[in-house]
N, C-alpha and C positions, 0 to 999 in steps of 0.2 A: 656087359650085355644084359638083356632082360631075359630071365628064364621063367617059365610057367611051371608051378609046382602044385601038385594035388595035395590037399589037406584032408586027411581022414578024420573021422569022428574022434579017434584016439588022440590025434595031434591037436585037434580043436579043443578037446578037453584039457590037454596039458597047457596050452596057451591061455585058456580061460582061467585055470587054477593058478598059473604063474601070476596073472594079474591080480587075482583075489589074494594070494598070499603076500605079495609085496604091499598091497593096500592094507591088509590086516596088520602086517608088521609095523607099518608107518603109524596107523591109528593107535595100536596098542602101546607103542613106544611113547607117543604123545600122552596117552592116558597114564602111563607109568610115571612120567615126569610130573604131571599135574597132581596125581595122587601122592607122590613123594612129598610134595610141598604141604599137602593137607595133613599127612601123617606127622610131619614135624610140628606144624603150627596149630592144628585143630583137632584131629581125630585119628588116633592110632589105628582104628579099625577101618579107615577109609579104603585101604587096599583090598581088604576082604570083601567089603561091600561092592567094590568095582568088579571083582571076579565072580561074585555071586550072580551078577546079572548075566554072566555067560555060562552059568551052571558049573563053575569050577571052585573048588575049595583050595585056598592058598594059606599057608602059615608062614609067619615071619616074626622076628623079634623086635625090629626097629625099622626106621625108614631106609637105611642102606641095605639091610637084609631083604627088605621088600623088593628093592631094585634087583638084587642078586637072584631072588626067587622068580621074579618076573622074566628075567632074561635067561636064566639057566635052570629053573625049577624042573622037577621030574614029572610034574602034572602034564596032561596033554595040552599042548599049545603054548609052550614057552617061546620067547622070541627066537632063541637058538633053533628050536624045532621048526618054527614057521619059516625062517630063512632057509633052513635045510630043505624043507618041502619045496619052496620056491626054486631053489637051485636044482633040485632033481628034475623038475619040470623044464627048467631052462636048458639043462644039459641035453634032454631028449629033443628039444626043439631048437638047438643051437644054430642050425642052418637058416633059421627064419628070423633070428634076433640080431639087433644092432650090436656091434662090438662094444660100444660104450656102455650099454645097459648090462650086457653080460659080464663085462669086466668089473663094473661097479658092484654087481651082486656078489661076485667072487671076493671083492675087497671086503664087503660086509661079512661074508662067511668066514674069511680068514681072520678078520679082526675079532670076531666073536670067539673063534677057536683059540687064538693067542691070549685072549683076556679071561679065559675060563677060571684061572687060579688067582685072578686079581679082583680087587674090589670094584664094583660097578658104580660109576658116578653119573650124575645128570649130564655132565659134559660129554661123557662117552656116548650116552644115548642121543644127545642132540646131534652129534656127528653122524650117527647111523640114520637118524631121521632125515637129515639133509641128503644123505646118499639114497635113501628110499624115494624121497621126493624127486631126486634127479632121475632115477630109473623111470618112475611113472611119468615124469615130464617128457623124457625122451620119446616114449611110446605115444604120448598124447599129441605131441607136435608132429609125429610121423603118421598120424591117424589115416590120412588120405593115401598113404603110399602102398600099404598092403592090407589084405584082409587079416593076415596074422596079427598085425598090430591092433586091428579092430577087435579081435577076440580078446586080446590082453586088456584093452580099454573096457570091453564089456565086463570082464571079470572084475576089474577095478571098481566099476560103477555098482555092480551087484553087491560086492563086499561092503562098499561104503554105505549103501542103502541098508543092508542087513545090520551092520554094526550100529548105525545111528538109532535104529528101532530098538535094538537089544540094550544098548547102553543108556539111551536117553528117553526112549518111549515117546518121542515127540513126532507125531505123524506130519505136523506142519513143516518139519525140517527136511522131509524127503519128498514133498509134493512136486517140486521142480525136477527132482531126479527121475520121476516116472517118465516124463517126456524125454529125457536124455536116454534112458534105458530103451524106451520104445523106438527111438530114432536109430540107435546103434543096432538093435535087433532087426529092424527093417533093412538096414544096410547089409547085414550078414545073411539074412534069409528073405528073399524077395516075396515069399509067400506068407510072411509074418503079418499079422494084423494087430495093430496097437491095442493094448488093454487099458481101459480106464477104470481106476479103482476109486470108488466113492464109499468109504466106510471109516469108522473110527476104531475098528477092531484090528489091532496090530497083527494078530495071527493070520488074518486074511491077506494082509500085505505080504507076509512071508510066503503064503501060498501063491500069491501073484509072482513073486520072484522065481519060485520053483517052476511055475508054468512057463514063464518066459525062457528060462534056461533050457527046459525040455524042448520047446518048439524051435529054438535057435540052433542048438548043438545036437541033441540026440536024434532029432528027426531030419537033420540036414546031413546026409551021409558023406558027401564029398563036395568040396568047392575048390575053385582054382584061384590062385593068387599070383601076382607078379612080384618078384623080389629082385633087388639090385644086387648083382654079383660081379666080381672082378675076374677077368680072364687071367689064367695063370701065365706068367711071363716065362 
């Protein structure tokens, strides 16, 4: 049967950050694999340069150690930590999430926990990347079903936009994403008015992101969604 559930600002934030963290994990895992190849073939410092763009200092001895530090390092924002943050938000919003997405996230979390004392290989990371893509794909295809999934998709798009600017500094790469973000924001908050950004200043684009999030989540105190649930037999 169809139930109507009220989503508070707190729940909206958790769904939004769930989307952001899964997207962050997928993006950074891909960057780890790419940088691993560069460290082997071209530049031992490529991994340090990657994390400098995010304001993070990372130390490693070789390419394999770089993967180990990227996944399990004690700095803020290792892959293990990001997945842990995503899982915390997923647990709090479990009643709104698709079983496949939730179980796949648990699979990633358990895989990371079990592999903590083992060497990290590119093959390990490729498997996790595929599972992150599966999670994001599930909620993308279910976008029209619930507002909860739209909040996840919103977080995913915001994170993608943010990381592209920070990692590549290419405004042209995110121009199309502005329309996508505005569209999702309008679906989430009927009072939202699209923002058009015409500037070459990356910092102003990041201000744009904060403005959108503020008007969609923090100023929309409660919304209703319909979720598909099964009656107890």
